[in-house]
C-alpha positions as CSV (number, residue, x, y, z in Angstrom):
1,M,-12.8,-1.4,4.6
2,K,-13.9,2.2,3.4
3,G,-12.3,5.5,3.6
4,Q,-9.8,7.4,0.8
5,L,-7.3,6.1,-0.7
6,N,-3.6,7.5,0.3
7,L,-0.7,7.0,-1.5
8,Y,2.6,8.3,-1.0
9,Y,5.7,7.5,-3.4
10,D,9.6,7.5,-2.3
11,E,11.6,8.1,-6.1
12,E,14.4,8.5,-4.3
13,G,13.7,5.1,-1.9
14,D,11.6,3.2,-4.0
15,F,9.2,3.4,-1.7
16,L,5.5,3.1,-2.8
17,E,2.7,3.3,0.5
18,L,-1.0,2.5,0.2
19,H,-2.9,3.3,3.2
20,V,-7.1,3.5,3.6
21,G,-7.9,6.6,5.6
22,A,-5.9,8.6,8.9
23,Q,-2.6,7.4,9.3
24,G,-2.7,6.5,13.0
25,E,-1.1,3.9,15.0
26,G,0.6,0.6,14.2
27,T,3.0,-1.4,12.4
28,F,4.4,-3.4,9.5
29,K,3.7,-6.5,9.3
30,N,6.8,-8.8,7.3
31,L,4.7,-10.2,3.9
32,G,8.6,-11.2,2.7
33,E,10.4,-10.1,-0.3
34,G,9.9,-5.9,0.4
35,V,6.1,-6.5,1.2
36,F,5.0,-4.5,4.1
37,E,1.1,-4.7,5.6
38,R,0.4,-2.1,7.1
39,V,-1.7,-2.9,10.9
40,D,-3.3,-0.7,13.0
41,T,-3.2,-1.2,16.9
42,D,-6.6,-2.6,16.8
43,G,-5.2,-5.6,14.2
44,T,-6.7,-2.9,11.0
45,V,-4.8,-3.7,8.3
46,R,-4.9,-0.1,6.8
47,G,-2.6,-0.7,3.7
48,I,0.8,-1.9,2.5
49,A,4.3,-1.0,1.1
50,I,5.9,-1.9,-1.3
51,M,10.3,-1.4,-1.4
52,G,11.8,-1.4,-4.9
53,F,7.9,-0.5,-6.7
54,K,9.9,1.3,-9.5
55,K,12.3,-1.6,-10.5
56,R,9.8,-4.4,-10.1
57,T,7.5,-2.3,-13.0
58,E,9.6,-1.0,-15.3
59,N,8.1,-3.9,-17.8
60,L,4.3,-2.9,-17.1
61,K,2.3,-1.3,-19.1
62,D,0.0,1.5,-17.7
63,L,-3.3,0.3,-16.0
64,N,-6.8,2.3,-16.5
65,V,-9.4,2.1,-13.3
66,S,-12.5,2.8,-13.6
67,L,-13.7,4.7,-10.6
68,P,-15.1,3.9,-8.1
69,V,-13.2,1.2,-7.0
70,Q,-13.3,-1.0,-4.2
71,I,-9.9,-2.7,-3.1
72,E,-10.4,-4.7,0.3
73,L,-6.9,-6.0,1.9
74,S,-7.0,-9.0,3.8
75,G,-4.4,-10.9,5.9
């Protein structure tokens, strides 16, 4: 999967979405426990969404990542 990584966080709803490239038509596939996969109409996985993200990460430390980084999402 290639393209720009886009992040969206809704603080009030505590919802994080990461997707690669422009968002087109598609659906979210429930992977369980508030984690969803964003799938385009052609079946390509384009991202993930996490409900309750902030609560899940309360005890984590900062994460530093060297760029460029390649992220692959697979089902």
